C-alpha positions, 0 to 999 in steps of 0.5 A: 382014175383015183377016188376023190378024198373027203375033206375031213374038217368039212365032214365034221362041220357039215351033215347031210339031211334026209332030203339032201340039204346040208346042215351047218352049225352057227358061229359066234357061240364059243367065247365072250358069251357074257355080253350076248343075251340069252335069246341070241345064245339060244338061237346060236345053238340051232342049226342052219342050212347051207345057202344055195350059192355055197352048196357047190363048194360044200359038195366038192369038199364032201363028195361021198356023202351025196 
């Protein structure tokens, strides 16, 4: 049986933490930034964790990381 290929675009977007959770970047921080206040832009720089309901999909996209 062949190996499962990693989805390369997903591998660049998600990182696995030491405890096995999946980290993702937040959206809405690429352009049209002049209308967003500094507090909002600061929060968008932070990483977020992938929610429990989406974990199954992410694990399928990056199987070799777990």
